[in-house]
C-alpha positions in Angstrom: 326.6 -83.0 26.0 322.9 -83.7 25.8 321.3 -86.0 28.3 319.1 -88.6 26.7 315.7 -89.1 28.2 315.1 -92.6 29.5 311.8 -93.6 28.0 309.9 -96.9 27.9 309.7 -97.7 24.1 306.0 -98.3 24.5 305.4 -94.7 25.8 304.8 -93.5 22.3 302.2 -96.1 21.6 298.8 -94.5 20.8 297.2 -96.6 23.6 299.7 -95.7 26.3 297.9 -93.9 29.2 300.9 -91.6 29.9 300.8 -90.4 26.3 297.2 -89.4 26.6 297.8 -87.6 29.9 300.9 -85.8 28.4 298.8 -84.8 25.4 296.2 -83.2 27.7 298.7 -81.4 29.9 300.8 -80.2 27.0 297.9 -79.0 24.8 297.6 -75.4 23.7 295.7 -74.0 26.7 296.2 -76.3 29.7 299.6 -74.9 30.9 298.2 -71.4 30.6 295.1 -72.3 32.5 297.2 -73.8 35.3 299.4 -70.7 35.4 296.3 -68.5 35.7 294.9 -70.7 38.5 298.2 -70.7 40.3 297.4 -67.2 41.5 294.2 -68.5 43.2 290.7 -69.5 42.4 289.1 -67.8 39.4 285.7 -67.7 37.6 285.4 -68.9 34.0 285.2 -65.4 32.6 288.3 -64.2 34.5 290.3 -67.1 33.1 288.9 -66.4 29.6 289.9 -62.7 29.8 293.4 -63.6 30.9 293.9 -66.1 28.0 293.6 -63.8 25.0 292.3 -65.7 21.9 290.7 -68.7 23.7 287.2 -69.5 22.6 284.5 -70.4 25.1 284.3 -73.9 23.7 288.0 -74.5 23.9 288.3 -73.2 27.4 285.3 -75.3 28.6 286.8 -78.4 27.1 290.2 -77.7 28.6 288.7 -77.0 32.1 286.8 -80.3 31.9 289.9 -82.3 30.9 291.9 -80.7 33.8 289.1 -81.4 36.2 288.8 -85.0 35.0 292.5 -85.5 35.5 292.3 -84.1 39.0 294.4 -81.0 38.3 291.7 -78.5 39.1 288.4 -78.4 41.0 285.2 -76.8 39.9 283.0 -75.3 42.6 279.6 -73.7 42.3 279.4 -70.5 44.2 276.0 -69.7 45.7 275.5 -66.1 44.4 272.9 -64.5 42.4 273.4 -65.4 39.6 275.1 -68.7 40.4 278.8 -68.7 39.4 281.4 -71.4 38.9 284.9 -71.0 40.3 288.0 -73.1 39.3 290.9 -73.8 41.6 294.2 -75.7 41.1 294.4 -78.9 43.2 297.4 -80.3 45.2 298.1 -82.6 42.2 297.9 -79.7 39.8 300.4 -77.7 42.0 302.9 -80.5 41.4 303.1 -79.3 37.8 303.8 -75.7 38.7 307.6 -75.9 38.9 307.8 -77.9 35.7 305.6 -75.5 33.8 307.4 -72.5 35.3 310.8 -74.0 34.2 309.4 -74.6 30.7 308.1 -71.0 30.5 311.5 -69.7 31.6 313.1 -71.8 29.0 310.9 -70.2 26.3 311.9 -66.8 27.5 315.6 -67.6 27.7 315.7 -69.5 24.4 313.5 -67.1 22.3 316.5 -65.2 20.8 318.1 -68.5 19.7 314.7 -69.7 18.3 314.2 -66.4 16.5 317.7 -66.7 15.0 317.0 -70.3 13.9 313.7 -69.2 12.3 315.3 -66.3 10.5 318.1 -68.6 9.2 315.6 -71.2 8.1 313.4 -68.5 6.3 316.5 -67.1 4.6 317.5 -70.6 3.4 314.0 -71.2 2.1 313.8 -67.9 0.2 317.4 -68.3 -1.2 316.9 -71.8 -2.6 313.5 -71.0 -4.0 312.0 -74.0 -2.3 309.2 -73.2 0.1 307.7 -76.6 0.4 306.7 -79.5 -1.8 306.3 -78.5 -5.3 304.6 -81.2 -7.3 305.6 -81.7 -10.9 308.9 -79.8 -10.6 312.4 -81.2 -10.5 315.2 -79.8 -8.4 318.3 -79.3 -10.6 
């Protein structure tokens, strides 16, 4: 039996602060950045190399959002040339168990998700309907 989440009805409002924070934490790169930083402090390029496919712009924006929300810190390292290092904060570490559990769920559920995708794709190809077809009637 599924357990219903107890949510305040206003939490889905576009001006709800928790929605904005959730959007930032659950975006495409944030969870992965936090996972990389859980190993310890890293420089920008190390993070970028670990996250295959992330652009410099997307990673910069993600790091700034995480820093603004207090989940990571940015520290200038006095080397030649000057470098920047990012580290997860105590607040950011409070998300680690949740994110690890979510990651484990994806690994555990992937066979079921793959089966659902395959069944969906088969249904789509069998009924000849692959989306909205304007001007055609279904008979």
